[in-house]
C-alpha positions in Angstrom: 82.6 105.6 67.6 82.8 107.2 70.8 85.4 109.8 71.5 88.6 108.7 73.4 88.7 110.1 76.9 90.3 113.4 77.4 90.6 116.0 80.2 94.1 115.1 81.8 97.6 116.4 80.9 99.2 113.6 79.1 102.7 113.3 77.7 103.7 111.8 74.3 103.9 108.3 75.7 100.2 108.3 76.2 99.5 108.0 72.6 98.7 104.4 73.0 96.1 105.3 75.6 94.3 107.9 73.5 94.5 106.2 70.2 91.7 106.3 67.6 90.7 102.7 68.7 88.0 102.8 71.5 89.2 101.8 74.8 87.1 99.5 77.0 85.3 101.3 79.6 86.8 99.7 82.7 85.4 102.0 85.1 81.9 101.3 84.1 82.4 97.8 84.7 83.9 98.4 88.1 81.0 100.7 89.0 78.6 97.8 88.4 81.0 95.5 90.4 80.5 97.7 93.4 76.9 96.9 93.7 77.8 93.4 94.5 80.6 94.4 96.9 80.1 92.8 100.4 82.1 91.8 103.6 82.9 88.4 102.0 84.6 89.9 99.0 86.6 92.5 101.1 87.9 89.7 103.4 89.0 87.6 100.3 90.7 90.8 98.9 92.6 91.2 102.2 93.5 87.6 102.3 94.9 87.6 98.9 96.9 90.8 99.5 98.5 89.3 102.7 99.3 86.1 100.8 100.8 87.9 97.9 102.9 90.2 100.1 103.7 87.5 102.8 102.5 89.7 105.6 99.8 90.0 108.1 99.8 93.8 108.2 101.1 96.7 106.3 101.1 99.3 109.2 102.9 102.5 108.2 103.9 101.3 104.8 103.3 103.5 101.7 101.2 101.6 99.2 100.6 102.7 95.5 97.8 101.1 93.7 98.2 101.7 90.0 95.0 101.6 88.0 92.8 101.1 91.2 89.8 100.1 89.2 87.0 99.2 91.8 89.2 100.4 94.6 88.9 97.0 96.4 92.6 96.3 96.5 93.2 99.9 97.9 90.6 99.2 100.4 92.3 96.0 101.5 95.6 97.7 101.7 94.2 100.6 104.0 92.4 98.1 106.2 95.7 96.4 106.8 97.2 99.7 107.8 99.0 101.0 104.8 99.1 104.6 103.8 97.6 104.4 100.3 97.8 106.3 97.1 95.3 105.2 94.4 95.2 106.4 90.9 93.6 105.5 87.6 93.4 106.7 84.0 89.6 106.0 83.8 87.4 108.8 85.4 84.7 106.4 86.6 87.2 104.1 88.1 88.6 107.1 90.1 85.2 107.7 91.3 84.5 104.2 92.3 87.8 104.2 94.4 86.9 107.4 95.9 83.5 106.0 96.7 85.0 103.1 98.6 87.2 105.4 100.6 84.5 107.7 101.5 82.3 104.9 102.6 85.0 102.9 104.8 87.6 105.7 105.5 85.8 109.1 105.4 88.0 112.1 105.5 91.1 110.0 105.9 94.4 111.8 105.2 96.2 108.4 104.8 94.3 107.3 101.6 94.6 109.7 98.6 92.7 109.0 95.3 93.3 110.8 92.2 93.2 110.7 88.4 96.6 109.9 86.7 98.4 107.8 84.1 101.3 105.5 84.7 102.7 106.9 81.4 102.5 110.5 82.4 106.1 111.3 83.5 105.1 114.7 85.0 102.5 113.1 87.2 104.6 110.3 88.3 107.4 112.6 89.5 104.9 114.2 92.0 104.1 110.9 93.7 107.6 110.0 95.3 108.4 106.4 96.1 106.6 103.5 97.9 107.2 100.5 100.0 104.8 98.6 97.9 103.9 99.3 94.3 101.0 97.2 93.2 99.2 96.9 89.9 96.9 93.9 89.3 96.0 93.2 85.7 96.4 96.9 84.5 99.8 97.6 82.8 98.9 95.4 79.9 96.0 97.7 79.1 98.0 101.0 78.7 99.0 100.5 75.1 102.7 100.8 76.3 103.3 97.9 78.6 107.1 97.9 78.8 107.2 101.6 79.4 104.5 101.2 82.1 106.4 98.4 83.9 109.5 100.6 83.9 107.8 103.6 85.3 106.2 101.4 88.0 109.5 100.0 88.9 111.0 103.7 89.3 108.4 104.2 91.9 109.6 101.5 94.2 111.9 102.6 97.1 115.2 100.8 97.7 114.3 97.5 99.5 110.5 98.0 98.6 108.3 95.5 96.5 106.9 95.6 93.1 103.7 93.4 92.9 102.3 93.0 89.5 99.8 90.8 87.6 100.3 90.6 83.8 98.7 88.5 81.0 100.8 85.4 80.0 101.8 85.4 76.4 100.1 82.7 74.4 99.9 81.7 70.7 96.4 83.1 70.4 97.1 86.7 71.7 96.9 88.0 68.2 93.3 86.7 68.1 92.3 88.2 71.5 93.8 91.5 70.4 91.5 91.5 67.4 88.5 90.2 69.5 88.9 93.0 72.1 89.3 95.7 69.5 86.0 94.4 67.8 84.3 94.3 71.1 85.0 97.8 72.2 83.3 98.9 68.9 80.5 96.6 69.0 76.8 97.3 70.1 75.7 96.2 73.4 73.6 93.4 71.7 76.6 92.0 70.0 78.6 92.4 73.1 76.0 90.4 75.0 76.1 87.6 72.4 80.0 87.4 72.7 79.8 87.0 76.4 77.0 84.3 76.0 79.2 82.4 73.5 82.3 82.8 75.6 80.6 81.4 78.7 78.8 78.7 76.7 82.2 77.3 75.5 83.7 77.6 78.8 81.0 75.5 80.4 81.4 73.0 77.5 85.0 72.8 78.3 84.4 72.2 82.1 81.9 69.5 81.2 84.5 67.7 79.0 87.1 67.6 81.8 84.3 66.8 84.3 84.6 69.9 86.4 81.7 71.6 88.1 81.1 74.9 86.3 78.4 76.1 88.6 80.6 75.6 91.6 83.4 77.5 89.9 81.2 80.5 89.3 79.6 80.5 92.7 82.9 80.3 94.5 84.5 82.8 92.1 84.7 85.5 95.0 87.6 83.4 96.4 89.6 85.0 93.5 90.6 88.3 95.4 87.0 89.0 95.9 86.2 89.4 92.3 83.0 88.4 90.4 82.7 86.0 87.4 80.3 88.1 85.2 82.5 91.3 85.7 85.7 89.5 84.9 84.3 88.1 81.6 83.2 91.6 80.5 86.8 92.8 81.6 88.5 90.0 79.6 86.4 90.2 76.5 86.5 94.0 76.3 90.0 94.8 77.8 91.5 96.8 75.1 94.3 98.0 74.7 95.8 94.5 75.1 99.3 93.1 75.5 101.0 90.1 77.1 104.4 89.1 78.2 106.1 85.7 79.0 107.5 85.2 82.4 111.0 84.9 81.3 110.9 88.2 79.3 109.3 89.9 82.3 112.0 88.5 84.7 114.8 89.7 82.4 113.3 93.2 82.0 112.8 93.7 85.8 116.1 92.3 86.7 117.8 94.8 84.5 116.0 97.5 86.6 117.7 96.3 89.8 115.0 93.8 91.2 115.2 90.2 92.2 112.3 87.7 92.3 110.6 86.9 95.5 107.4 85.2 94.1 106.3 84.2 90.7 102.9 82.3 90.1 103.1 81.5 86.5 100.3 79.8 84.3 101.1 76.5 82.5 101.8 76.9 78.9 98.7 76.8 76.8 97.4 77.9 73.5 95.2 80.4 75.1 91.8 79.4 73.7 90.0 80.9 76.7 92.4 83.6 77.1 95.7 84.8 78.8 95.5 84.2 82.4 97.3 86.6 84.7 100.9 85.7 86.0 101.4 87.2 89.4 104.8 88.6 90.4 106.6 90.1 93.4 110.0 91.5 93.0 112.0 93.3 95.6 114.3 96.3 94.6 118.0 96.3 95.6 119.3 98.6 98.3 122.4 99.4 96.6 
């Protein structure tokens, strides 16, 4: 088994992120994704961000991208005029985001990219507060999701927005926790077989309900500019893994002084093909 990633100063809360269980190599997956990045995907990412935040531009706002991954959302925010700070726990993901910045906004003082953990209180104190704190599909992979949510909320300035996507809780979340732990320890051959099985079952399910699977895959970039193959890897391997119901999330963030602006919640399901991400936008009170 590979050694857990090291090299950054972490506090005690990061124990979940550096546990003996092997973490999924998110950054390696994102680096592969960048080979397929094009103008269409970038445009879709911008559209998704504008829709999520109900705006056409972000000129002059401070935008924090927690777990920036490929850097695509950070790029979209910067192209919309925001002053962006991007950070990620995975060194390869940090490199991916920096590559995008250097490609599209070289030597830009209004886009900062650095390594960091949402569970590292010392690191977070240096960041200040932001008009928009954004984290899509990240905080449920920290190993301490509720603490990560609370920490993210503290980075929102009064009147600012917290925009998160988090896995919906389903009856089969226990199974997916076991599957993801296994996947991260499995050989590349076994991982490939697991992906083939998952895609085969998904294709069969589409056939049963008379949906066009090929069209779904070919139009997948409409989902925030993402790619089906890379998202399958991300889903099957995404460990650590947690999930949270929408009511539970609402109660948590309202206690932190936020009110709901938008909630896109998946219908209740058993979770046979996974836990889809619910999308939330909450605004912090000014009192």
